[in-house]
C-alpha positions as CSV (number, residue, x, y, z in Angstrom):
1,M,-13.5,-37.8,-107.1
2,D,-12.5,-38.5,-103.5
3,R,-9.5,-37.5,-101.7
4,K,-8.1,-41.1,-101.8
5,S,-8.0,-40.7,-105.6
6,D,-6.3,-37.4,-105.1
7,R,-3.6,-39.0,-102.9
8,D,-3.3,-41.8,-105.4
9,L,-2.4,-39.4,-108.2
10,V,0.1,-37.6,-105.9
11,E,1.8,-41.0,-105.2
12,R,1.8,-42.1,-108.9
13,V,3.6,-39.0,-109.7
14,R,6.0,-39.4,-107.0
15,E,6.8,-43.0,-108.0
16,Q,7.4,-42.0,-111.6
17,I,9.6,-39.1,-111.0
18,D,13.2,-39.7,-109.8
19,I,14.5,-36.6,-107.8
20,V,18.0,-36.9,-109.1
21,E,16.9,-36.8,-112.7
22,L,14.6,-33.9,-111.9
23,I,17.2,-31.8,-110.1
24,S,19.8,-32.5,-112.7
25,D,17.8,-30.7,-115.2
26,Y,18.4,-27.4,-113.3
27,I,21.8,-27.9,-111.8
28,L,25.0,-30.3,-112.2
29,L,24.8,-33.1,-109.6
30,T,27.9,-35.1,-108.7
31,P,27.8,-38.5,-106.9
32,K,29.4,-38.6,-103.4
33,G,28.8,-41.9,-101.6
34,R,25.1,-42.5,-101.2
35,Y,24.3,-38.8,-101.9
36,Y,24.6,-36.5,-104.9
37,V,25.8,-33.0,-104.3
38,G,25.8,-29.7,-106.2
39,L,25.6,-25.9,-105.9
40,C,22.5,-24.8,-104.6
41,P,20.0,-23.3,-107.0
42,F,18.3,-21.2,-104.2
43,H,21.3,-19.1,-102.9
44,Q,24.7,-18.2,-104.2
45,E,27.7,-20.3,-103.0
46,K,31.1,-21.5,-104.2
47,T,31.3,-24.8,-102.4
48,P,28.6,-27.4,-102.9
49,S,26.3,-27.8,-99.9
50,F,23.2,-28.9,-101.7
51,T,22.6,-32.5,-101.1
52,V,20.1,-35.0,-102.8
53,T,19.4,-38.3,-101.2
54,P,18.1,-40.8,-103.9
55,D,16.9,-43.5,-101.6
56,K,14.7,-41.1,-99.7
57,Q,13.8,-38.9,-102.7
58,I,14.6,-35.7,-100.8
59,F,16.9,-32.7,-101.1
60,Y,18.5,-30.5,-98.4
61,C,20.9,-27.5,-98.6
62,F,23.2,-27.1,-95.5
63,G,23.8,-23.6,-96.7
64,C,20.4,-22.0,-96.6
65,G,18.4,-24.7,-95.0
66,V,15.9,-25.3,-97.8
67,G,14.7,-29.0,-98.3
68,G,11.8,-31.1,-99.4
69,D,10.7,-33.4,-102.0
70,I,10.1,-33.3,-105.7
71,F,7.0,-31.1,-105.2
72,S,8.7,-28.8,-102.8
73,F,11.7,-28.4,-105.3
74,V,9.4,-27.5,-108.4
75,M,7.3,-25.1,-106.1
76,K,10.4,-23.3,-104.9
77,K,12.2,-23.3,-108.0
78,E,9.4,-22.3,-110.4
79,G,7.5,-20.2,-107.8
80,V,4.1,-22.2,-108.2
81,G,1.7,-23.6,-105.9
82,F,1.2,-27.4,-105.2
83,A,-1.6,-27.8,-107.7
84,E,0.6,-26.4,-110.5
85,A,3.8,-28.3,-109.4
86,L,1.7,-31.5,-109.5
87,N,0.4,-30.6,-113.0
88,K,3.9,-30.0,-114.3
89,L,5.3,-33.1,-112.8
90,A,2.3,-35.2,-114.1
91,V,3.0,-34.1,-117.6
92,R,6.7,-34.8,-117.1
93,A,5.7,-38.3,-116.0
94,N,3.2,-38.9,-118.8
95,I,0.5,-39.5,-116.4
96,P,-3.0,-38.1,-117.7
97,L,-4.7,-35.7,-115.4
98,D,-8.2,-36.9,-115.7
99,N,-8.1,-38.5,-112.4
100,G,-7.0,-35.0,-111.0
101,K,-10.0,-33.0,-112.4
102,A,-11.9,-33.2,-109.1
103,Y,-8.8,-32.1,-107.2
104,F,-8.2,-29.2,-109.4
105,R,-11.7,-28.2,-109.6
106,E,-12.0,-28.1,-105.9
107,K,-8.9,-26.0,-105.7
108,S,-10.3,-23.8,-108.4
109,E,-13.7,-23.4,-106.8
110,K,-12.2,-22.4,-103.5
111,S,-9.7,-19.9,-105.2
112,E,-12.7,-18.4,-107.1
113,L,-14.6,-17.8,-103.9
114,K,-11.6,-15.9,-102.3
115,S,-11.2,-13.9,-105.4
116,K,-15.0,-12.9,-105.1
117,I,-14.6,-12.0,-101.6
118,Y,-11.5,-10.1,-102.1
119,R,-13.2,-8.0,-104.8
120,L,-16.1,-7.5,-102.6
121,N,-14.0,-6.4,-99.7
122,T,-12.3,-3.8,-102.1
123,I,-15.6,-2.4,-103.1
124,A,-16.7,-2.1,-99.6
125,A,-13.4,-0.4,-98.7
126,R,-14.0,2.2,-101.4
127,F,-17.5,2.7,-100.0
128,F,-16.3,3.4,-96.6
129,Y,-13.6,5.7,-97.8
130,A,-16.1,7.7,-99.9
131,C,-18.3,7.9,-96.9
132,L,-15.4,9.3,-94.8
133,T,-14.2,11.9,-97.3
134,R,-17.1,12.9,-99.3
135,T,-20.3,12.9,-97.0
136,E,-21.6,15.2,-94.4
137,E,-21.9,12.3,-91.9
138,G,-18.3,11.3,-92.4
139,K,-17.1,14.7,-91.2
140,Q,-17.1,13.6,-87.5
141,A,-14.9,10.7,-88.1
142,L,-12.6,12.8,-90.4
143,E,-12.4,15.4,-87.6
144,Y,-11.6,12.7,-85.0
145,L,-8.7,11.5,-87.3
146,Y,-7.3,15.2,-87.7
147,K,-7.6,15.7,-84.0
148,R,-5.4,12.7,-83.4
149,G,-2.9,14.2,-85.7
150,I,-3.5,11.8,-88.6
151,K,-2.9,13.6,-92.1
152,K,-4.6,13.2,-95.2
153,E,-1.7,11.4,-96.9
154,I,-2.0,8.5,-94.2
155,I,-5.8,8.4,-94.4
156,K,-5.5,7.9,-98.3
157,K,-2.4,5.4,-98.0
158,F,-4.2,3.1,-95.5
159,G,-7.7,3.7,-97.0
160,L,-9.4,4.5,-93.8
161,G,-13.1,5.0,-94.0
162,F,-16.5,5.5,-92.1
163,A,-19.4,3.2,-91.9
164,P,-22.7,5.2,-91.7
165,D,-25.1,5.0,-88.7
166,S,-27.3,2.9,-90.9
167,W,-28.8,-0.6,-90.7
168,N,-28.2,-1.4,-94.4
169,A,-26.2,1.3,-96.1
170,L,-23.4,-1.0,-97.1
171,G,-25.5,-4.1,-97.7
172,N,-27.8,-2.1,-100.0
173,Y,-25.0,-0.6,-101.7
174,L,-23.4,-4.1,-102.5
175,L,-26.6,-5.5,-103.6
176,S,-26.9,-2.6,-106.1
177,K,-23.5,-3.6,-107.5
178,G,-24.8,-7.1,-108.3
179,Y,-23.6,-9.1,-105.3
180,D,-25.9,-11.6,-103.7
181,Q,-26.6,-11.5,-99.9
182,E,-25.0,-14.9,-99.3
183,L,-21.6,-13.8,-100.6
184,I,-21.8,-10.5,-98.7
185,E,-22.8,-12.6,-95.5
186,Q,-19.7,-14.9,-96.2
187,A,-17.5,-11.8,-96.4
188,G,-18.5,-11.0,-92.9
189,L,-20.1,-7.7,-93.9
190,I,-23.7,-8.2,-93.1
191,I,-25.4,-10.3,-90.3
192,A,-28.6,-12.3,-90.6
193,R,-31.3,-11.3,-88.3
194,K,-32.2,-13.8,-85.6
195,D,-35.8,-13.7,-86.6
196,G,-34.8,-14.8,-90.0
197,N,-36.1,-11.5,-91.6
198,G,-33.3,-10.1,-93.6
199,Y,-29.9,-8.8,-92.7
200,F,-28.1,-5.8,-91.1
201,D,-24.6,-4.1,-91.5
202,R,-22.1,-5.4,-89.3
203,F,-20.3,-2.1,-89.1
204,R,-22.4,1.1,-88.2
205,N,-21.2,4.5,-87.2
206,R,-17.5,3.4,-87.0
207,L,-14.3,4.8,-88.1
208,I,-13.1,1.9,-90.4
209,Y,-9.5,0.5,-90.6
210,P,-9.4,-1.6,-93.9
211,I,-7.1,-4.8,-93.1
212,L,-4.8,-5.9,-95.9
213,D,-2.8,-9.2,-96.2
214,I,0.8,-9.1,-97.0
215,Q,-0.1,-9.0,-100.7
216,G,-2.1,-5.8,-100.3
217,R,-5.5,-7.5,-100.6
218,V,-8.4,-6.3,-98.4
219,C,-9.2,-9.4,-96.3
220,G,-11.3,-7.7,-93.5
221,F,-12.0,-4.5,-91.5
222,G,-11.6,-3.1,-88.0
223,G,-14.2,-0.6,-86.8
224,R,-13.8,1.9,-83.9
225,T,-16.8,3.2,-82.3
226,L,-17.0,7.1,-82.2
227,Q,-19.4,7.1,-79.2
228,N,-19.2,5.4,-75.8
229,K,-20.5,2.1,-77.0
230,Q,-19.2,-1.3,-76.5
231,P,-17.3,-3.0,-78.0
232,K,-14.8,-0.1,-78.7
233,Y,-13.2,-2.1,-81.6
234,L,-14.9,-4.6,-83.7
235,N,-13.2,-6.7,-86.3
236,S,-14.4,-8.9,-89.2
237,P,-15.3,-12.4,-88.2
238,E,-13.2,-15.3,-89.4
239,T,-13.8,-15.9,-93.3
240,I,-12.3,-17.7,-96.0
241,V,-9.8,-14.9,-96.5
242,F,-9.5,-13.4,-92.9
243,N,-7.9,-15.1,-90.0
244,K,-6.7,-12.5,-87.5
245,S,-4.1,-15.1,-86.1
246,K,-2.3,-14.8,-89.4
247,I,-2.5,-11.2,-90.3
248,L,-0.4,-8.2,-89.1
249,Y,-1.9,-4.7,-89.6
250,G,0.2,-2.5,-91.8
251,L,2.6,-5.4,-93.0
252,N,1.7,-4.8,-96.6
253,F,3.1,-1.4,-96.4
254,A,6.0,-2.1,-94.1
255,K,7.5,-5.4,-95.5
256,D,9.9,-3.9,-98.0
257,E,11.5,-1.5,-95.4
258,I,11.6,-4.3,-92.9
259,K,13.5,-6.6,-95.3
260,R,15.9,-3.4,-95.9
261,Q,16.4,-2.7,-92.3
262,G,16.2,-6.3,-91.0
263,T,14.1,-5.1,-88.0
264,I,10.2,-4.9,-87.0
265,V,8.6,-2.7,-84.5
266,L,5.6,-4.3,-83.1
267,V,2.9,-2.1,-81.5
268,E,-0.7,-2.8,-80.3
269,G,-3.3,-0.8,-82.1
270,Y,-4.3,0.6,-85.4
271,M,-3.6,4.2,-84.4
272,D,-0.1,3.3,-83.2
273,V,0.8,1.9,-86.7
274,L,-0.7,4.9,-88.4
275,S,1.2,7.5,-86.2
276,A,4.5,5.5,-86.4
277,H,4.3,5.4,-90.2
278,Q,3.5,9.0,-90.3
279,A,6.5,9.7,-88.0
280,G,8.8,7.9,-90.3
281,C,8.8,4.5,-88.6
282,K,7.8,2.6,-91.7
283,I,8.5,-0.8,-90.0
284,A,5.7,-0.7,-87.6
285,V,3.0,-3.4,-87.5
286,A,0.4,-4.6,-85.1
287,S,-1.5,-7.7,-84.3
288,L,-5.2,-7.4,-84.4
289,G,-6.2,-7.2,-80.7
290,T,-4.9,-10.6,-80.1
291,A,-1.9,-12.2,-78.7
292,L,1.0,-13.2,-80.9
293,T,0.4,-16.5,-82.6
294,S,2.9,-19.0,-83.9
295,E,1.8,-17.8,-87.3
296,H,2.6,-14.3,-86.6
297,C,6.1,-15.4,-85.2
298,R,6.9,-17.4,-88.3
299,M,5.9,-14.3,-90.4
300,L,8.1,-12.0,-88.4
301,A,11.1,-14.4,-88.4
302,S,10.8,-14.8,-92.2
303,L,11.2,-11.0,-92.8
304,A,13.5,-9.8,-90.2
305,S,16.2,-11.0,-87.6
306,N,15.2,-8.2,-85.0
307,V,11.9,-7.4,-83.3
308,V,11.3,-4.4,-81.1
309,L,8.1,-4.7,-78.8
310,V,6.8,-0.9,-78.2
311,Y,3.6,-1.8,-76.2
312,D,1.4,0.5,-74.1
313,G,3.1,1.8,-70.8
314,D,0.3,0.3,-68.5
315,S,0.1,-3.0,-66.6
316,A,-1.8,-4.5,-69.5
317,G,1.0,-3.4,-72.0
318,G,3.5,-4.9,-69.7
319,R,1.7,-8.2,-69.5
320,A,1.3,-8.0,-73.3
321,A,5.1,-7.5,-73.9
322,L,5.9,-10.5,-71.6
323,K,3.6,-12.9,-73.5
324,G,5.0,-11.5,-76.8
325,I,8.5,-12.2,-75.6
326,E,7.3,-15.9,-74.7
327,A,5.9,-16.3,-78.2
328,L,9.0,-14.9,-79.9
329,K,11.6,-16.8,-78.0
330,N,11.2,-20.0,-79.9
331,Y,12.3,-18.2,-82.9
332,D,15.8,-17.0,-84.1
333,L,15.1,-13.4,-83.3
334,T,16.8,-10.7,-81.4
335,I,14.1,-9.3,-79.1
336,K,14.1,-6.0,-77.6
337,V,11.5,-4.0,-75.6
338,C,10.9,-0.1,-75.7
339,P,9.3,0.7,-72.5
340,L,6.9,3.8,-72.7
341,P,6.0,6.3,-69.9
342,K,3.1,5.1,-67.6
343,D,-0.5,5.2,-69.2
344,T,1.2,6.1,-72.7
345,D,0.8,4.4,-76.1
346,P,2.9,4.8,-79.2
347,D,0.4,7.2,-80.6
348,D,0.2,9.2,-77.4
349,Y,4.0,9.4,-77.3
350,I,4.3,10.6,-80.8
351,R,1.7,13.3,-80.5
352,K,3.2,14.6,-77.3
353,Y,6.9,14.4,-78.2
354,G,7.0,14.1,-81.9
355,G,8.2,11.5,-84.3
356,E,12.0,12.2,-84.1
357,E,11.8,11.4,-80.2
358,F,9.8,8.2,-80.9
359,L,12.6,7.1,-83.4
360,K,15.1,7.9,-80.8
361,L,13.3,5.9,-78.2
362,I,13.3,2.9,-80.4
363,E,17.0,3.1,-80.8
364,K,17.3,2.8,-77.0
365,A,15.2,-0.3,-76.8
366,V,16.6,-2.9,-74.2
367,P,17.0,-6.6,-74.5
368,F,14.1,-8.5,-73.4
369,Y,16.1,-10.1,-70.4
370,D,16.5,-6.5,-69.0
371,F,12.9,-5.9,-69.4
372,Q,11.9,-9.1,-67.7
373,I,14.3,-8.5,-64.8
374,E,13.2,-4.9,-64.4
375,N,9.4,-5.9,-64.4
376,I,10.2,-8.3,-61.5
377,L,11.9,-5.7,-59.6
378,K,9.3,-3.3,-60.1
379,I,6.6,-5.4,-58.3
380,N,8.9,-6.8,-55.6
381,N,10.5,-4.5,-53.0
382,I,13.9,-6.0,-52.5
383,N,14.4,-4.2,-49.2
384,I,11.7,-6.6,-47.8
385,L,13.3,-10.1,-47.4
386,E,10.2,-12.1,-48.4
387,E,9.9,-10.2,-51.6
388,K,13.6,-10.2,-52.4
389,L,13.7,-14.0,-52.1
390,K,10.6,-14.0,-54.4
391,A,12.4,-11.8,-56.9
392,I,15.3,-14.0,-56.8
393,K,13.1,-17.0,-57.6
394,L,11.5,-15.4,-60.6
395,I,14.8,-14.1,-62.0
396,I,16.8,-17.4,-61.9
397,P,14.7,-19.1,-64.7
398,I,15.4,-16.0,-66.9
399,L,19.1,-16.3,-66.2
400,L,18.9,-20.1,-66.9
401,G,17.3,-19.4,-70.2
402,I,20.4,-17.3,-71.5
403,D,22.3,-19.8,-73.6
404,N,25.3,-17.6,-74.3
405,I,27.7,-18.3,-71.4
406,N,29.5,-15.0,-71.7
407,Q,26.1,-13.0,-71.8
408,R,24.8,-15.0,-68.9
409,D,27.9,-14.3,-66.7
410,E,27.2,-10.4,-67.4
411,Y,23.6,-10.6,-66.4
412,I,24.6,-12.6,-63.3
413,K,26.9,-9.8,-62.3
414,K,24.2,-7.2,-63.1
415,V,21.5,-9.0,-61.2
416,A,23.7,-9.6,-58.1
417,Q,24.3,-5.8,-57.9
418,L,20.7,-5.0,-58.3
419,L,19.6,-7.4,-55.6
420,K,22.5,-6.4,-53.4
421,I,23.6,-10.1,-53.0
422,S,27.0,-11.6,-53.8
423,E,27.7,-13.2,-57.3
424,E,28.7,-16.4,-55.4
425,N,25.4,-16.5,-53.6
426,L,23.5,-16.1,-56.9
427,R,25.6,-18.8,-58.7
428,L,25.2,-21.3,-55.9
429,Q,21.2,-20.8,-56.2
430,L,21.6,-21.5,-59.9
431,K,23.4,-24.8,-59.2
432,Q,20.9,-25.6,-56.4
433,V,18.1,-25.9,-59.1
434,G,20.3,-28.3,-61.0
435,I,21.9,-26.0,-63.4
436,N,25.6,-25.6,-63.7
437,N,26.4,-22.0,-64.7
438,K,29.0,-23.1,-67.1
439,H,26.4,-25.0,-69.3
440,S,22.9,-24.1,-70.3
441,L,21.3,-27.5,-69.6
442,L,18.0,-28.0,-67.7
443,V,18.4,-31.8,-67.0
444,K,21.5,-33.7,-66.4
445,G,22.2,-36.3,-69.3
446,V,21.3,-34.0,-72.1
447,K,25.0,-33.3,-72.1
448,F,25.0,-36.1,-74.7
449,A,23.2,-33.6,-77.2
450,N,25.7,-30.7,-76.3
451,N,28.7,-32.5,-77.8
452,R,27.2,-33.8,-81.0
453,H,26.8,-32.2,-84.4
454,T,29.5,-29.6,-83.6
455,N,31.0,-30.2,-87.0
456,I,27.7,-29.8,-88.8
457,K,27.7,-26.7,-91.1
458,K,25.3,-24.1,-89.9
459,P,22.5,-23.1,-92.2
460,S,21.9,-19.4,-92.5
461,Q,18.1,-20.1,-91.6
462,E,18.8,-20.6,-87.8
463,V,15.0,-20.6,-87.3
464,L,15.1,-24.1,-88.7
465,D,17.2,-25.3,-85.7
466,A,19.7,-27.1,-87.9
467,P,22.5,-26.4,-85.5
468,Y,22.8,-26.9,-81.8
469,K,24.1,-23.4,-81.2
470,M,21.9,-21.1,-79.2
471,M,19.1,-23.9,-78.7
472,T,17.6,-24.4,-75.2
473,A,17.8,-27.8,-73.7
474,P,14.1,-28.6,-74.4
475,V,14.4,-27.7,-78.0
476,K,17.5,-30.0,-78.2
477,A,15.6,-32.7,-76.7
478,Q,12.7,-32.3,-79.1
479,R,14.9,-32.4,-82.0
480,S,16.6,-35.6,-80.7
481,L,13.3,-37.4,-80.1
482,I,12.2,-36.7,-83.6
483,K,15.3,-37.9,-85.0
484,L,15.0,-41.2,-83.1
485,M,11.4,-41.6,-84.3
486,I,12.6,-41.0,-87.9
487,N,15.1,-43.6,-87.8
488,N,13.1,-46.2,-86.1
489,S,9.3,-45.9,-85.6
490,I,9.5,-48.4,-82.6
491,Y,10.5,-45.4,-80.7
492,L,7.1,-43.7,-81.2
493,D,5.2,-46.0,-79.0
494,Y,7.6,-45.4,-76.1
495,I,7.7,-41.6,-76.5
496,Q,3.9,-41.3,-77.0
497,S,3.5,-43.3,-73.6
498,Q,5.7,-40.7,-71.8
499,L,4.8,-37.5,-73.6
500,S,1.9,-35.6,-75.2
501,T,1.9,-33.0,-77.9
502,E,2.0,-30.4,-75.2
503,H,5.4,-31.4,-74.4
504,F,6.7,-30.5,-77.9
505,T,6.6,-26.7,-77.5
506,H,8.6,-25.8,-80.6
507,H,6.1,-25.4,-83.4
508,I,8.1,-27.3,-86.1
509,Y,8.8,-30.4,-83.8
510,R,5.2,-30.4,-82.6
511,E,4.0,-30.4,-86.1
512,I,6.2,-33.3,-87.0
513,F,5.2,-35.2,-83.7
514,D,1.5,-34.6,-84.5
515,Q,2.0,-36.1,-88.1
516,F,3.6,-39.2,-86.4
517,L,0.6,-39.7,-84.1
518,Y,-1.9,-38.9,-86.9
519,L,-0.4,-41.7,-89.0
520,K,-0.5,-44.2,-86.1
521,Q,-4.1,-43.4,-85.4
522,Q,-4.9,-44.1,-88.9
523,D,-3.2,-47.3,-88.7
524,E,-1.1,-46.4,-91.6
525,E,2.4,-47.6,-92.1
526,I,4.7,-44.7,-91.4
527,D,6.0,-43.9,-94.8
528,L,8.6,-41.0,-94.3
529,T,8.6,-39.8,-97.8
530,R,4.7,-39.6,-97.7
531,M,4.7,-38.0,-94.3
532,L,7.1,-35.3,-95.7
533,N,4.5,-34.1,-98.2
534,R,2.0,-33.6,-95.4
535,L,4.2,-31.2,-93.6
536,S,4.3,-27.4,-93.9
537,E,7.2,-25.9,-96.0
538,E,9.0,-24.8,-92.8
539,A,8.7,-28.2,-91.2
540,K,9.5,-30.0,-94.5
541,E,12.9,-28.4,-94.4
542,V,13.9,-29.4,-90.8
543,F,12.5,-33.1,-91.6
544,A,14.6,-33.2,-94.8
545,Q,17.6,-32.2,-92.9
546,L,17.0,-34.8,-90.1
547,L,16.4,-37.6,-92.9
548,T,19.7,-36.5,-94.5
549,E,21.6,-36.8,-91.2
550,G,20.5,-40.4,-91.2
551,K,22.0,-42.4,-88.2
552,D,24.8,-40.0,-87.4
553,G,25.1,-39.8,-83.6
554,L,22.0,-42.2,-83.2
555,E,23.8,-44.4,-80.6
556,L,24.3,-41.3,-78.3
557,E,20.7,-40.2,-78.7
558,E,19.5,-43.7,-77.7
559,K,21.4,-43.5,-74.6
560,A,20.1,-40.0,-73.8
561,L,16.4,-41.0,-74.5
562,P,15.3,-41.2,-70.8
563,D,17.0,-37.9,-70.2
564,Y,15.3,-36.2,-73.2
565,I,11.9,-37.5,-71.8
566,E,12.8,-36.2,-68.3
567,C,13.8,-32.8,-69.7
568,L,10.7,-32.2,-71.3
569,Q,8.5,-33.5,-68.6
570,E,10.3,-31.2,-66.2
571,H,10.0,-28.3,-68.7
572,K,6.4,-28.7,-68.8
573,Y,6.0,-28.6,-65.0
574,Q,8.3,-25.7,-64.7
575,S,6.2,-23.7,-67.3
576,Q,3.0,-24.5,-65.5
577,I,4.7,-23.6,-62.1
578,E,5.8,-20.2,-63.5
579,K,2.3,-19.5,-65.0
580,V,0.7,-20.2,-61.5
581,Q,3.3,-18.1,-59.8
582,R,2.5,-15.2,-62.1
583,A,-1.2,-15.6,-61.4
584,I,-0.7,-15.8,-57.7
585,E,1.1,-12.6,-58.0
586,E,-1.8,-10.9,-59.8
587,C,-4.3,-12.2,-57.4
588,E,-2.3,-10.9,-54.4
589,K,-1.9,-7.5,-56.0
590,E,-5.7,-7.2,-56.5
591,G,-6.5,-8.6,-53.0
592,R,-8.2,-11.8,-54.2
593,K,-7.3,-14.0,-51.3
594,D,-9.6,-17.1,-51.9
595,E,-8.1,-17.5,-55.5
596,V,-4.6,-17.1,-54.0
597,L,-5.3,-20.0,-51.7
598,Q,-6.6,-22.2,-54.5
599,L,-3.7,-21.3,-56.7
600,L,-1.2,-22.1,-53.8
601,V,-2.7,-25.6,-53.5
602,C,-2.4,-26.0,-57.3
603,L,1.3,-24.8,-57.0
604,Q,2.1,-27.3,-54.3
605,N,0.6,-30.1,-56.5
606,L,2.6,-29.1,-59.4
607,K,5.8,-29.0,-57.4
608,R,5.0,-32.5,-55.9
609,N,4.4,-33.9,-59.4
610,S,7.6,-32.2,-60.7
611,N,9.6,-33.9,-57.9
612,I,8.0,-37.2,-58.5
613,S,8.8,-36.9,-62.3
614,S,12.4,-36.0,-61.5
615,N,12.9,-39.1,-58.9
616,R,11.6,-41.5,-61.3
């Protein structure tokens, strides 16, 4: 059965099920104008904030931010996946499922393959653990862990292991357990020889860190060499169950405590997580040798409201912290940074000063604005005029990014003192780059956005950006442009002619814009209800809210359209300019003069294009 038939089945079910009748089976709905309202089934409330829109066949709760269509409702309410929700609704609509067999078979086959690889990885993890704890060869790895201060309890809890110095020890063991080579290769545990003559083990003579997903399933492995061999760390390749951009090491053990405390401590390495948990910091997790991705950030934001970055105390750790801040800023998180002494990582710090001191250090973490400002002042000598001016230039965008007026005023005072300049001087420079210090707007005209929606009830899930509070101007602009396209697809052509996907920097609005472009490229009529079903659960909720708002405030949105376009164009140029400026600083520090000259030319072109864009 082809995918068109699968889509037809979904649409037949959608057409047969009335969302009001469906949800009325779960809660009492009362008509209110063109909507139905009731007490939300997904959170406790006394005043109804749950809204159903019959003509668009969607629901949205202004209290908790949950929204979607009939499939989303059943999935959330029943705690099932899409296939099972489709099954339940098809039975309700008396639609035979013969046409859906291929769909379910495909899902079932994929699910079965995943289950096999999870089981295979579990057996491999037990093999590695046995090699570490019960073999003569594993003693060197065990001694290494003991010297690093890791105790037996942590070794057992995290299932640490050892891969023997053999080309086929694991492969042969798994074959003896009845697994075929094709599956073992799909799991990333063995590699085919280039000459086609057999396979060899991926991990050899390495300390092994099993990597578990949030549900506690072994999805991959990390291996550290015990000799001076490269690479120092080796991870499993991407597989059907392992994608390092979606996994945080230690999260399966930390999630419950994270939810209880509302805070996550983000470190860099495997040993940092082990030492932190052993020291009593049971909310520590790490990305797997990669920069934070949008998937990581969404995961963090869904579990906690506070993130503390505790990265290595060297220049690479500082850069990683700055990148982490940039990735996390688009999410509704309070971000702090815990600087460590030079050339010290969390594991080093705990071994030197003890677990209690590490916990105290985390308590002293500073807001990320302070960290960014201090980092700039470290690399620029403000007693030298040229470097002082450079520092001011770099700090101004940070101040402009602080949306809370009172908080920004405090930082203006602090920065003025640090730079030994007057507040008036600093405020004047803020105005000269087009920003009035009383408003956190990047482009004139976006003030239309600031005065709307002030009466909209704020959902508790602020990450969904339902209210305008604490949004940056570019995010406000992206939201408004999406709302225009939802209400009239004629705007899509104009917006597409002026902007690309890259201009939509917020992950949710980018996903929605991508779907608009996809449907247009397919020459499909833009059916908003059908489009809703193509979105991720997070994007569905934002999309459903914008649909529910309807044409409220649309006239002001239309008037501000050119300003929104200008805002996003300028924001992209400014982001590129800042990136090049950072690169110039790095090259200057390392004495790479030729690269500095090339980057300066690039910077001039960007600034010229930025001015052209602003003067259109």
